[in-house]
N, CA, C and O atoms as a Tripos MOL2 file, in Angstrom:
@<TRIPOS>MOLECULE
protein
  240   239    60     0     0
PROTEIN
NO_CHARGES

@<TRIPOS>ATOM
      1 N          66.2350   60.0180  -10.3000 N.3       1 MET1
      2 CA         66.8080   59.9760  -11.6360 C.3       1 MET1
      3 C          66.1500   58.8420  -12.4180 C.2       1 MET1
      4 O          65.9370   57.7520  -11.8870 O.2       1 MET1
      5 N          65.8390   59.1020  -13.6520 N.am      2 TYR2
      6 CA         65.1840   58.1280  -14.5170 C.3       2 TYR2
      7 C          66.1910   57.6050  -15.5380 C.2       2 TYR2
      8 O          66.7950   58.3840  -16.2750 O.2       2 TYR2
      9 N          66.3700   56.2960  -15.5810 N.am      3 GLN3
     10 CA         67.2590   55.6650  -16.5600 C.3       3 GLN3
     11 C          66.4050   55.0990  -17.6880 C.2       3 GLN3
     12 O          65.6550   54.1490  -17.4620 O.2       3 GLN3
     13 N          66.4960   55.6540  -18.9000 N.am      4 PRO4
     14 CA         65.6640   55.1740  -20.0130 C.3       4 PRO4
     15 C          66.2200   53.8750  -20.6050 C.2       4 PRO4
     16 O          66.8030   53.8850  -21.6900 O.2       4 PRO4
     17 N          66.0410   52.7730  -19.9040 N.am      5 LEU5
     18 CA         66.6180   51.4940  -20.3140 C.3       5 LEU5
     19 C          66.1170   51.0310  -21.6760 C.2       5 LEU5
     20 O          66.8800   50.4710  -22.4640 O.2       5 LEU5
     21 N          64.8270   51.2650  -21.9550 N.am      6 ALA6
     22 CA         64.2850   50.8390  -23.2470 C.3       6 ALA6
     23 C          65.0460   51.5030  -24.3860 C.2       6 ALA6
     24 O          65.3480   50.8520  -25.3860 O.2       6 ALA6
     25 N          65.3560   52.7700  -24.2510 N.am      7 PHE7
     26 CA         66.0460   53.4660  -25.3300 C.3       7 PHE7
     27 C          67.5230   53.0890  -25.4070 C.2       7 PHE7
     28 O          68.1280   53.1430  -26.4780 O.2       7 PHE7
     29 N          68.0940   52.7090  -24.2790 N.am      8 MET8
     30 CA         69.4730   52.2160  -24.3050 C.3       8 MET8
     31 C          69.5350   50.8890  -25.0700 C.2       8 MET8
     32 O          70.4610   50.6590  -25.8470 O.2       8 MET8
     33 N          68.5550   50.0280  -24.8490 N.am      9 VAL9
     34 CA         68.4790   48.7570  -25.5710 C.3       9 VAL9
     35 C          68.2690   49.0200  -27.0590 C.2       9 VAL9
     36 O          68.9060   48.3880  -27.9020 O.2       9 VAL9
     37 N          67.3710   49.9560  -27.3800 N.am     10 MET10
     38 CA         67.1140   50.2950  -28.7790 C.3      10 MET10
     39 C          68.3990   50.7800  -29.4620 C.2      10 MET10
     40 O          68.6850   50.3820  -30.5910 O.2      10 MET10
     41 N          69.1580   51.6180  -28.7990 N.am     11 GLN11
     42 CA         70.4100   52.1260  -29.3610 C.3      11 GLN11
     43 C          71.3890   50.9920  -29.6720 C.2      11 GLN11
     44 O          72.0760   51.0300  -30.6920 O.2      11 GLN11
     45 N          71.4540   50.0000  -28.8110 N.am     12 ARG12
     46 CA         72.3490   48.8540  -29.0490 C.3      12 ARG12
     47 C          71.9460   48.0790  -30.2970 C.2      12 ARG12
     48 O          72.7980   47.6790  -31.0900 O.2      12 ARG12
     49 N          70.6450   47.8690  -30.4670 N.am     13 PHE13
     50 CA         70.1640   47.1640  -31.6610 C.3      13 PHE13
     51 C          70.4770   47.9730  -32.9200 C.2      13 PHE13
     52 O          70.9080   47.4150  -33.9290 O.2      13 PHE13
     53 N          70.2600   49.2760  -32.8600 N.am     14 LEU14
     54 CA         70.5320   50.1240  -34.0180 C.3      14 LEU14
     55 C          72.0260   50.1210  -34.3580 C.2      14 LEU14
     56 O          72.4030   50.1460  -35.5290 O.2      14 LEU14
     57 N          72.8580   50.0900  -33.3370 N.am     15 LYS15
     58 CA         74.3090   50.1120  -33.5260 C.3      15 LYS15
     59 C          74.8310   48.8770  -34.2580 C.2      15 LYS15
     60 O          75.8230   48.9630  -34.9820 O.2      15 LYS15
     61 N          74.1720   47.7250  -34.0770 N.am     16 VAL16
     62 CA         74.6490   46.4880  -34.6960 C.3      16 VAL16
     63 C          73.9550   46.1660  -36.0060 C.2      16 VAL16
     64 O          74.1290   45.0730  -36.5450 O.2      16 VAL16
     65 N          73.1580   47.1150  -36.5340 N.am     17 GLY17
     66 CA         72.6370   46.9250  -37.8710 C.3      17 GLY17
     67 C          71.1500   46.7170  -38.0350 C.2      17 GLY17
     68 O          70.6800   46.5430  -39.1600 O.2      17 GLY17
     69 N          70.3990   46.7300  -36.9640 N.am     18 PHE18
     70 CA         68.9490   46.6150  -37.0920 C.3      18 PHE18
     71 C          68.3630   47.9770  -37.4490 C.2      18 PHE18
     72 O          68.9690   49.0110  -37.1670 O.2      18 PHE18
     73 N          67.1880   47.9770  -38.0680 N.am     19 THR19
     74 CA         66.4460   49.2200  -38.2670 C.3      19 THR19
     75 C          65.1610   49.1360  -37.4640 C.2      19 THR19
     76 O          64.5590   48.0690  -37.3440 O.2      19 THR19
     77 N          64.7560   50.2460  -36.9260 N.am     20 LEU20
     78 CA         63.5520   50.3010  -36.1210 C.3      20 LEU20
     79 C          62.3540   50.4560  -37.0450 C.2      20 LEU20
     80 O          62.2590   51.4460  -37.7700 O.2      20 LEU20
     81 N          61.4470   49.5000  -37.0300 N.am     21 LYS21
     82 CA         60.2520   49.5450  -37.8630 C.3      21 LYS21
     83 C          59.0900   50.1940  -37.1190 C.2      21 LYS21
     84 O          58.2840   50.9060  -37.7170 O.2      21 LYS21
     85 N          59.0080   49.9480  -35.8110 N.am     22 GLU22
     86 CA         57.8800   50.4840  -35.0530 C.3      22 GLU22
     87 C          58.2070   50.5230  -33.5600 C.2      22 GLU22
     88 O          58.9440   49.6770  -33.0540 O.2      22 GLU22
     89 N          57.6570   51.4990  -32.8750 N.am     23 ASP23
     90 CA         57.7500   51.6070  -31.4230 C.3      23 ASP23
     91 C          56.3220   51.5970  -30.8960 C.2      23 ASP23
     92 O          55.5930   52.5790  -31.0370 O.2      23 ASP23
     93 N          55.9290   50.4890  -30.2930 N.am     24 ILE24
     94 CA         54.5740   50.3510  -29.7530 C.3      24 ILE24
     95 C          54.6530   50.6940  -28.2660 C.2      24 ILE24
     96 O          55.4480   50.1110  -27.5280 O.2      24 ILE24
     97 N          53.8390   51.6260  -27.8440 N.am     25 ILE25
     98 CA         53.8460   52.0540  -26.4470 C.3      25 ILE25
     99 C          52.6030   51.4950  -25.7700 C.2      25 ILE25
    100 O          51.4730   51.7700  -26.1740 O.2      25 ILE25
    101 N          52.8430   50.7030  -24.7270 N.am     26 LYS26
    102 CA         51.7440   50.0740  -23.9810 C.3      26 LYS26
    103 C          51.5710   50.8480  -22.6730 C.2      26 LYS26
    104 O          52.4640   50.8790  -21.8260 O.2      26 LYS26
    105 N          50.4240   51.4580  -22.5360 N.am     27 HIS27
    106 CA         50.1070   52.1810  -21.3060 C.3      27 HIS27
    107 C          49.6660   51.1730  -20.2460 C.2      27 HIS27
    108 O          48.8130   50.3250  -20.5070 O.2      27 HIS27
    109 N          50.2410   51.2660  -19.0670 N.am     28 GLN28
    110 CA         49.9050   50.3200  -17.9990 C.3      28 GLN28
    111 C          48.9230   50.9700  -17.0320 C.2      28 GLN28
    112 O          49.1710   52.0540  -16.5050 O.2      28 GLN28
    113 N          47.8160   50.2960  -16.8130 N.am     29 HIS29
    114 CA         46.8350   50.7800  -15.8490 C.3      29 HIS29
    115 C          46.0930   49.5880  -15.2600 C.2      29 HIS29
    116 O          46.0200   48.5220  -15.8710 O.2      29 HIS29
    117 N          45.5640   49.7780  -14.1070 N.am     30 ASN30
    118 CA         44.8000   48.7430  -13.4140 C.3      30 ASN30
    119 C          45.5820   47.4470  -13.2170 C.2      30 ASN30
    120 O          45.0180   46.3580  -13.3240 O.2      30 ASN30
    121 N          46.8680   47.5610  -12.9310 N.am     31 CYS31
    122 CA         47.6730   46.3740  -12.6530 C.3      31 CYS31
    123 C          47.3010   45.8270  -11.2770 C.2      31 CYS31
    124 O          46.9480   46.5880  -10.3750 O.2      31 CYS31
    125 N          47.3820   44.5120  -11.1200 N.am     32 LYS32
    126 CA         47.0330   43.8800   -9.8420 C.3      32 LYS32
    127 C          47.8600   44.4310   -8.6790 C.2      32 LYS32
    128 O          47.3310   44.6660   -7.5930 O.2      32 LYS32
    129 N          49.1450   44.6340   -8.9110 N.am     33 ALA33
    130 CA         50.0440   44.9980   -7.8240 C.3      33 ALA33
    131 C          50.2570   46.5040   -7.7020 C.2      33 ALA33
    132 O          51.1180   46.9400   -6.9390 O.2      33 ALA33
    133 N          49.4910   47.3030   -8.4370 N.am     34 THR34
    134 CA         49.7300   48.7490   -8.4230 C.3      34 THR34
    135 C          49.6650   49.3300   -7.0200 C.2      34 THR34
    136 O          50.5380   50.1070   -6.6340 O.2      34 THR34
    137 N          48.6580   48.9710   -6.2610 N.am     35 GLY35
    138 CA         48.5330   49.4900   -4.8950 C.3      35 GLY35
    139 C          49.7320   49.1600   -4.0350 C.2      35 GLY35
    140 O          50.2220   50.0050   -3.2850 O.2      35 GLY35
    141 N          50.2050   47.9300   -4.1430 N.am     36 PHE36
    142 CA         51.3930   47.4990   -3.3980 C.3      36 PHE36
    143 C          52.5960   48.3500   -3.7720 C.2      36 PHE36
    144 O          53.3150   48.8250   -2.8930 O.2      36 PHE36
    145 N          52.8230   48.5480   -5.0730 N.am     37 TRP37
    146 CA         54.0040   49.2760   -5.5300 C.3      37 TRP37
    147 C          53.9110   50.7780   -5.2900 C.2      37 TRP37
    148 O          54.9370   51.4400   -5.1360 O.2      37 TRP37
    149 N          52.7090   51.3210   -5.2560 N.am     38 VAL38
    150 CA         52.5670   52.7480   -4.9320 C.3      38 VAL38
    151 C          53.1060   52.9960   -3.5310 C.2      38 VAL38
    152 O          53.8560   53.9470   -3.3070 O.2      38 VAL38
    153 N          52.7250   52.1430   -2.5930 N.am     39 ASN39
    154 CA         53.2120   52.2960   -1.2170 C.3      39 ASN39
    155 C          54.7190   52.0670   -1.1330 C.2      39 ASN39
    156 O          55.4240   52.8160   -0.4570 O.2      39 ASN39
    157 N          55.2150   51.0350   -1.8180 N.am     40 LYS40
    158 CA         56.6540   50.7450   -1.7880 C.3      40 LYS40
    159 C          57.4560   51.8770   -2.4240 C.2      40 LYS40
    160 O          58.5400   52.2150   -1.9470 O.2      40 LYS40
    161 N          56.9310   52.4600   -3.4950 N.am     41 SER41
    162 CA         57.6570   53.5300   -4.1750 C.3      41 SER41
    163 C          57.7850   54.7560   -3.2790 C.2      41 SER41
    164 O          58.8020   55.4490   -3.3070 O.2      41 SER41
    165 N          56.7590   55.0170   -2.4910 N.am     42 LYS42
    166 CA         56.8250   56.1480   -1.5540 C.3      42 LYS42
    167 C          57.8320   55.8810   -0.4490 C.2      42 LYS42
    168 O          58.5900   56.7700   -0.0630 O.2      42 LYS42
    169 N          57.8400   54.6510    0.0610 N.am     43 GLU43
    170 CA         58.7770   54.2840    1.1260 C.3      43 GLU43
    171 C          60.2170   54.3450    0.6460 C.2      43 GLU43
    172 O          61.0910   54.8520    1.3500 O.2      43 GLU43
    173 N          60.4700   53.8200   -0.5690 N.am     44 ALA44
    174 CA         61.8430   53.7160   -1.0810 C.3      44 ALA44
    175 C          62.2380   54.8890   -1.9860 C.2      44 ALA44
    176 O          63.3660   54.9410   -2.4740 O.2      44 ALA44
    177 N          61.3120   55.8300   -2.2120 N.am     45 ASN45
    178 CA         61.5730   57.0210   -3.0060 C.3      45 ASN45
    179 C          61.9950   56.6860   -4.4410 C.2      45 ASN45
    180 O          63.0480   57.1360   -4.8930 O.2      45 ASN45
    181 N          61.1830   55.9010   -5.1620 N.am     46 PHE46
    182 CA         61.4380   55.6450   -6.5760 C.3      46 PHE46
    183 C          60.1610   55.8680   -7.3780 C.2      46 PHE46
    184 O          59.0560   55.8240   -6.8370 O.2      46 PHE46
    185 N          60.3270   56.1040   -8.6620 N.am     47 LEU47
    186 CA         59.1960   56.4100   -9.5450 C.3      47 LEU47
    187 C          58.6130   55.1460  -10.1510 C.2      47 LEU47
    188 O          59.3390   54.2090  -10.4800 O.2      47 LEU47
    189 N          57.3040   55.1300  -10.2950 N.am     48 LEU48
    190 CA         56.6390   54.0450  -11.0120 C.3      48 LEU48
    191 C          56.5410   54.4380  -12.4830 C.2      48 LEU48
    192 O          56.1850   55.5730  -12.8010 O.2      48 LEU48
    193 N          56.8470   53.5230  -13.3600 N.am     49 ILE49
    194 CA         56.7650   53.7740  -14.7900 C.3      49 ILE49
    195 C          55.3660   53.3670  -15.2490 C.2      49 ILE49
    196 O          54.8730   52.2970  -14.8930 O.2      49 ILE49
    197 N          54.7390   54.2220  -16.0330 N.am     50 MET50
    198 CA         53.3540   54.0040  -16.4130 C.3      50 MET50
    199 C          53.1870   53.4690  -17.8320 C.2      50 MET50
    200 O          52.0660   53.3840  -18.3340 O.2      50 MET50
    201 N          54.2920   53.1090  -18.4820 N.am     51 HIS51
    202 CA         54.1850   52.5820  -19.8430 C.3      51 HIS51
    203 C          55.3930   51.7070  -20.1580 C.2      51 HIS51
    204 O          56.4160   51.7530  -19.4740 O.2      51 HIS51
    205 N          55.2460   50.9170  -21.2050 N.am     52 GLU52
    206 CA         56.3360   50.0680  -21.7010 C.3      52 GLU52
    207 C          56.4770   50.2960  -23.1960 C.2      52 GLU52
    208 O          55.5220   50.6710  -23.8760 O.2      52 GLU52
    209 N          57.6840   50.0620  -23.6960 N.am     53 HIS53
    210 CA         57.9290   50.1520  -25.1410 C.3      53 HIS53
    211 C          58.1400   48.7490  -25.7060 C.2      53 HIS53
    212 O          58.8300   47.9230  -25.1090 O.2      53 HIS53
    213 N          57.5430   48.4980  -26.8500 N.am     54 LEU54
    214 CA         57.7890   47.2730  -27.5960 C.3      54 LEU54
    215 C          58.3650   47.7090  -28.9380 C.2      54 LEU54
    216 O          57.6520   48.2290  -29.7960 O.2      54 LEU54
    217 N          59.6560   47.4910  -29.1030 N.am     55 PHE55
    218 CA         60.3270   47.8800  -30.3280 C.3      55 PHE55
    219 C          60.2560   46.7400  -31.3440 C.2      55 PHE55
    220 O          60.5000   45.5830  -30.9980 O.2      55 PHE55
    221 N          59.9270   47.0580  -32.5780 N.am     56 VAL56
    222 CA         59.8920   46.0870  -33.6620 C.3      56 VAL56
    223 C          61.0440   46.4300  -34.5940 C.2      56 VAL56
    224 O          61.0580   47.4980  -35.2070 O.2      56 VAL56
    225 N          62.0140   45.5170  -34.7010 N.am     57 PHE57
    226 CA         63.2100   45.7430  -35.5000 C.3      57 PHE57
    227 C          63.2040   44.8730  -36.7360 C.2      57 PHE57
    228 O          62.5000   43.8660  -36.8060 O.2      57 PHE57
    229 N          64.0050   45.2810  -37.7150 N.am     58 GLN58
    230 CA         64.2470   44.4640  -38.8960 C.3      58 GLN58
    231 C          65.7440   44.4040  -39.0900 C.2      58 GLN58
    232 O          66.4290   45.4260  -39.0440 O.2      58 GLN58
    233 N          66.2510   43.2000  -39.3070 N.am     59 LYS59
    234 CA         67.6810   43.0320  -39.5710 C.3      59 LYS59
    235 C          67.9140   43.3010  -41.0520 C.2      59 LYS59
    236 O          67.2650   42.7140  -41.9180 O.2      59 LYS59
    237 N          68.8510   44.1980  -41.3230 N.am     60 VAL60
    238 CA         69.1120   44.5830  -42.7140 C.3      60 VAL60
    239 C          70.3010   43.8240  -43.2390 C.2      60 VAL60
    240 O          70.6880   44.0030  -44.3940 O.2      60 VAL60
@<TRIPOS>BOND
     1     1     2 1
     2     2     3 1
     3     3     4 2
     4     3     5 am
     5     5     6 1
     6     6     7 1
     7     7     8 2
     8     7     9 am
     9     9    10 1
    10    10    11 1
    11    11    12 2
    12    11    13 am
    13    13    14 1
    14    14    15 1
    15    15    16 2
    16    15    17 am
    17    17    18 1
    18    18    19 1
    19    19    20 2
    20    19    21 am
    21    21    22 1
    22    22    23 1
    23    23    24 2
    24    23    25 am
    25    25    26 1
    26    26    27 1
    27    27    28 2
    28    27    29 am
    29    29    30 1
    30    30    31 1
    31    31    32 2
    32    31    33 am
    33    33    34 1
    34    34    35 1
    35    35    36 2
    36    35    37 am
    37    37    38 1
    38    38    39 1
    39    39    40 2
    40    39    41 am
    41    41    42 1
    42    42    43 1
    43    43    44 2
    44    43    45 am
    45    45    46 1
    46    46    47 1
    47    47    48 2
    48    47    49 am
    49    49    50 1
    50    50    51 1
    51    51    52 2
    52    51    53 am
    53    53    54 1
    54    54    55 1
    55    55    56 2
    56    55    57 am
    57    57    58 1
    58    58    59 1
    59    59    60 2
    60    59    61 am
    61    61    62 1
    62    62    63 1
    63    63    64 2
    64    63    65 am
    65    65    66 1
    66    66    67 1
    67    67    68 2
    68    67    69 am
    69    69    70 1
    70    70    71 1
    71    71    72 2
    72    71    73 am
    73    73    74 1
    74    74    75 1
    75    75    76 2
    76    75    77 am
    77    77    78 1
    78    78    79 1
    79    79    80 2
    80    79    81 am
    81    81    82 1
    82    82    83 1
    83    83    84 2
    84    83    85 am
    85    85    86 1
    86    86    87 1
    87    87    88 2
    88    87    89 am
    89    89    90 1
    90    90    91 1
    91    91    92 2
    92    91    93 am
    93    93    94 1
    94    94    95 1
    95    95    96 2
    96    95    97 am
    97    97    98 1
    98    98    99 1
    99    99   100 2
   100    99   101 am
   101   101   102 1
   102   102   103 1
   103   103   104 2
   104   103   105 am
   105   105   106 1
   106   106   107 1
   107   107   108 2
   108   107   109 am
   109   109   110 1
   110   110   111 1
   111   111   112 2
   112   111   113 am
   113   113   114 1
   114   114   115 1
   115   115   116 2
   116   115   117 am
   117   117   118 1
   118   118   119 1
   119   119   120 2
   120   119   121 am
   121   121   122 1
   122   122   123 1
   123   123   124 2
   124   123   125 am
   125   125   126 1
   126   126   127 1
   127   127   128 2
   128   127   129 am
   129   129   130 1
   130   130   131 1
   131   131   132 2
   132   131   133 am
   133   133   134 1
   134   134   135 1
   135   135   136 2
   136   135   137 am
   137   137   138 1
   138   138   139 1
   139   139   140 2
   140   139   141 am
   141   141   142 1
   142   142   143 1
   143   143   144 2
   144   143   145 am
   145   145   146 1
   146   146   147 1
   147   147   148 2
   148   147   149 am
   149   149   150 1
   150   150   151 1
   151   151   152 2
   152   151   153 am
   153   153   154 1
   154   154   155 1
   155   155   156 2
   156   155   157 am
   157   157   158 1
   158   158   159 1
   159   159   160 2
   160   159   161 am
   161   161   162 1
   162   162   163 1
   163   163   164 2
   164   163   165 am
   165   165   166 1
   166   166   167 1
   167   167   168 2
   168   167   169 am
   169   169   170 1
   170   170   171 1
   171   171   172 2
   172   171   173 am
   173   173   174 1
   174   174   175 1
   175   175   176 2
   176   175   177 am
   177   177   178 1
   178   178   179 1
   179   179   180 2
   180   179   181 am
   181   181   182 1
   182   182   183 1
   183   183   184 2
   184   183   185 am
   185   185   186 1
   186   186   187 1
   187   187   188 2
   188   187   189 am
   189   189   190 1
   190   190   191 1
   191   191   192 2
   192   191   193 am
   193   193   194 1
   194   194   195 1
   195   195   196 2
   196   195   197 am
   197   197   198 1
   198   198   199 1
   199   199   200 2
   200   199   201 am
   201   201   202 1
   202   202   203 1
   203   203   204 2
   204   203   205 am
   205   205   206 1
   206   206   207 1
   207   207   208 2
   208   207   209 am
   209   209   210 1
   210   210   211 1
   211   211   212 2
   212   211   213 am
   213   213   214 1
   214   214   215 1
   215   215   216 2
   216   215   217 am
   217   217   218 1
   218   218   219 1
   219   219   220 2
   220   219   221 am
   221   221   222 1
   222   222   223 1
   223   223   224 2
   224   223   225 am
   225   225   226 1
   226   226   227 1
   227   227   228 2
   228   227   229 am
   229   229   230 1
   230   230   231 1
   231   231   232 2
   232   231   233 am
   233   233   234 1
   234   234   235 1
   235   235   236 2
   236   235   237 am
   237   237   238 1
   238   238   239 1
   239   239   240 2
@<TRIPOS>SUBSTRUCTURE
     1 MET1         2 RESIDUE 1 A MET
     2 TYR2         6 RESIDUE 1 A TYR
     3 GLN3        10 RESIDUE 1 A GLN
     4 PRO4        14 RESIDUE 1 A PRO
     5 LEU5        18 RESIDUE 1 A LEU
     6 ALA6        22 RESIDUE 1 A ALA
     7 PHE7        26 RESIDUE 1 A PHE
     8 MET8        30 RESIDUE 1 A MET
     9 VAL9        34 RESIDUE 1 A VAL
    10 MET10       38 RESIDUE 1 A MET
    11 GLN11       42 RESIDUE 1 A GLN
    12 ARG12       46 RESIDUE 1 A ARG
    13 PHE13       50 RESIDUE 1 A PHE
    14 LEU14       54 RESIDUE 1 A LEU
    15 LYS15       58 RESIDUE 1 A LYS
    16 VAL16       62 RESIDUE 1 A VAL
    17 GLY17       66 RESIDUE 1 A GLY
    18 PHE18       70 RESIDUE 1 A PHE
    19 THR19       74 RESIDUE 1 A THR
    20 LEU20       78 RESIDUE 1 A LEU
    21 LYS21       82 RESIDUE 1 A LYS
    22 GLU22       86 RESIDUE 1 A GLU
    23 ASP23       90 RESIDUE 1 A ASP
    24 ILE24       94 RESIDUE 1 A ILE
    25 ILE25       98 RESIDUE 1 A ILE
    26 LYS26      102 RESIDUE 1 A LYS
    27 HIS27      106 RESIDUE 1 A HIS
    28 GLN28      110 RESIDUE 1 A GLN
    29 HIS29      114 RESIDUE 1 A HIS
    30 ASN30      118 RESIDUE 1 A ASN
    31 CYS31      122 RESIDUE 1 A CYS
    32 LYS32      126 RESIDUE 1 A LYS
    33 ALA33      130 RESIDUE 1 A ALA
    34 THR34      134 RESIDUE 1 A THR
    35 GLY35      138 RESIDUE 1 A GLY
    36 PHE36      142 RESIDUE 1 A PHE
    37 TRP37      146 RESIDUE 1 A TRP
    38 VAL38      150 RESIDUE 1 A VAL
    39 ASN39      154 RESIDUE 1 A ASN
    40 LYS40      158 RESIDUE 1 A LYS
    41 SER41      162 RESIDUE 1 A SER
    42 LYS42      166 RESIDUE 1 A LYS
    43 GLU43      170 RESIDUE 1 A GLU
    44 ALA44      174 RESIDUE 1 A ALA
    45 ASN45      178 RESIDUE 1 A ASN
    46 PHE46      182 RESIDUE 1 A PHE
    47 LEU47      186 RESIDUE 1 A LEU
    48 LEU48      190 RESIDUE 1 A LEU
    49 ILE49      194 RESIDUE 1 A ILE
    50 MET50      198 RESIDUE 1 A MET
    51 HIS51      202 RESIDUE 1 A HIS
    52 GLU52      206 RESIDUE 1 A GLU
    53 HIS53      210 RESIDUE 1 A HIS
    54 LEU54      214 RESIDUE 1 A LEU
    55 PHE55      218 RESIDUE 1 A PHE
    56 VAL56      222 RESIDUE 1 A VAL
    57 PHE57      226 RESIDUE 1 A PHE
    58 GLN58      230 RESIDUE 1 A GLN
    59 LYS59      234 RESIDUE 1 A LYS
    60 VAL60      238 RESIDUE 1 A VAL
């Protein structure tokens, strides 16, 4: 199961009065620890996330 934590955080900001100006998506590749986590993810049966969101908000 995938929990979209970034979007849950975004919803909280929107709920308290911020407006979303931009969603920057950073693709992750060639990380130092990727090999380590690939093996751990298989052992523990969890998914590796391949991107991050950087939300840019404005307080209105």
